[in-house]
N, C-alpha and C positions, 0 to 999 in steps of 0.2 A: 692456247696450243696452236701450233702454226699447221698448215694445211700440209707440209712437208711430214712433221711427226705422228698427224693423221694418218697420212697415207702408209706411215712404215710402221702402225699398229702401238704407237706408244700408247701408254695410258695416262688417263689422268693423274693417278695414283702418284705418279713419280712427280710431281710438283708440289706434293704438300709438304709443309715446314711443320716441324712439331714444337707444341708451346708447352705450357706448364698449368694447363686448365686441369688436368685430371689429377694432377698432383694438389693442386691447391684445395679442390672439392675433397677427395680423398682425406687429405689431412684434417681438413674442417670437422669430417665426419668423425674421425676417430679421436680427435681431439675433444669435439664435444662429445662423445659417447653417448650419442643419442640426445642430448639434452637440447634444449632451444637454444641456449647461449653459449657458443663456442668459446674456448680464449682466443684472442686473437694470436694471428700469425708474424713474422713467418713460422716457418716450421721445416724441418727437414725431412726430407721425404727423397726416396730411392727409387730407381728403376732397374730392372733387369735382363737380361738377353742372352740366348744361347749361339752359338755357331759349330758346327761341326758334326751335328747329329748324324749325317747320313754318310760320311765318309767313309771310306774303306782303311783308311790309314791315319794316325794323327790322333791328336787328344780333341776331348770335347771341351771348349771353352765357354766360362760363362762371365759376362761382363756385368759389372753394378757400378751406377754411378748415382752419387747423393747432390741433391742441390737444396737451396734454400728455395722455399714457394710461399708467397708469390718472388718472383726471380728479384734480386736487386742490382741486378746488370743484364747487360746486353745478352740474350741466348743465342748461342751459336747456330747457323742455318743446318740443324740435322735433322735428318727423315730416317728413312728406312736404309740401312747399310746396304741393301741389295739394289736400292735404285742410285747406288752412287758409284762412279769410277775409283779404281783404286786410288789413283793422285788424288781425287777430291776427299775420301776417307782419311789420307793420310794428312793433307792439309788441315783437317777439321780436328785432329787430335788434339794439337798444342792449343787451340781455342776450345775445345772441350775441357781439358785440364786446368787452365786459366780461367774458365767461368765455374767448374763445378766445386761443389764443397769437397768433394773426393771420388775418384775413380780406383776400381780394384778388379783383376782377373782373376778368377779360379780355374783351375782345370783338373782332368781326369783322364789317366793315361791309356792307352789300349789295354792293357793290361788288366787296370781295373773296370772298364767297360767289358772282358770277356770274365772277370772275375763276379762283378756286380748285376751285370744286366745295364742296359742303357737308362733307364729311368734313376735307378739308385746311382750310378755314376754321373747322371746330370745333376742330381741334388747333391752329391758330393760337390761338385764343382762349385755349385751356386752356394753351397755353405762356406767353402774356402773363400768365394769371392765376398760374400757377406761378412766374414770374419775377418779380411783384409780391411775392407770397406770401413768397417767398426773401430778397426786398432787405428787407421790413418786417420779417422775423424776424432779419436776420442770420445765417440759418443753412438748413438743408436738412433736412426732414421726412425721414426714414428710411423710410418707406413712403406707399402713396397707394392709396387705395381710390376706385374708379369704379362709378356707376350704371352698370347693365345689362349687356348682352352684349357689345356692340359697343366695342371698343377704336379708338374715333377719335382718340385722343390719340398713340398711339403709330404706327397705320396711317396716319395721314393728316399726319404731322409735315412741314411745308415744309421746305426746306434752310436758309431764312433764318429759320427761327423764334428767338425770344432764348433766351439763356443762363440761367439752368442747366438743362440737360433734366431734365424729371421722370424718374422710376423707373417702370419697366413698371408698369402699375397693376393691383390686384387687382380683377376684376371681380366684380360682387355686383349679383344680380338682385333690385331692390326694395331697394336699399341705403338709401335714403330712411328707410323705417321700421326700419332696424336700426343704421345708423352715425350718430352725431351729429355727426361732423364733414358725412358728406355730406348729411345733413337741411340743417344749418346754412350750407353752401354752398348748397343750393339754394335756400333762403329768401334768402338775399343776394342771389343772381343775380337771383331772380323780382323782388324790391323794384326792385333797379338798373334793370333792363331796362323794368318799367313804369313807372317815373320816366322813362325817356328816353322811350317813346311818347308820355306825356302831354305831356311838353315839345314834341316833334314836333308832336302834335295842334295847338297853339296856330299852328303854322305852316301848316298844313293840315287846318281843321278839318271840310273835308266828309267824312274817309274815317273820321272815327270814332274815331280811334286811343285816344282817352283811355278808351273803353269795350271796344274789342276786340283792343287792343294790336299792332293790325297783324296779325291772324290774317284767315283767310276769311269772316267775318260776311257776312250779306248785305247789309247797308247798305255796306260796305267794298267789296265786288263792284260793288254797283250803280253806288260811286262811280268805280270803276276805268272800268265801261263809258261814263259820261258824261262823264270828264273824263280818263282817260288814267293812265298812271304817273309817281309823281313819281321822284328822285334816291333816296329812301328806299327804293322798291320794288326788288324781287329781280328782274331781266329776265330772268335763267335760268328763273324759274319758270312756268310756264302759269298768267297772270293773267287768262286770259278777256277778252285787251283787243279793242276792237273793229277792224275793219280799216282798216290805215293806220297802227296803230301796233303794230308785231310785235312779240313777245318769242319767244325759242325756248322749248321746254320744258325741263324739270328734267334735267340731265345726269347730276347725281351721285345 
């Protein structure tokens, strides 16, 4: 890291480039089923990540990316999507789709978030992403890595979630910094959701969604006070709406 970057307070974490070490280890563990002689790879393994959890408006989007592990080609320079500029994320998307065995996005709408609660809506979006991934692959990855500590995919699964059912994921904190499939899923989901919010901005420009992407920026909150909520807002959130336009507080 340069002295200038250190002075600016940049974190060494932003320099991390994800690989497939976690995928290889997990696949060997699953394929071996506890035996001392696991079948030889490569294995089809997937990573999953979500974006939009804390936004006031727009869907939650879950990305799922599958790859063969060990890798048969050069892994794109993927890492945590939050550590990348929008331009860099967009440049990586075609590299990811060329490298990965498959990439899929699933989403849950604001209405579904309000009706189901956040955890169940995330799970529904994750199941949709998994179903789309398996359909594109015409196969099911043998294992799945999910970023973080909270297994919302399993814990919140709605009864009517689409098949096939994903495997119970291996939870890994900061998986985007270690797992290429999770980092790739994170990037694809971020670009996909950003594009959705930019499109919705054209319908409702006063809320500034092309810039804030539905999060609680000052201009967005000011527009809520002035204009009230749209059908794209999460009414179960505390939106700070003026009197006469009530919205219950977040219940999940």
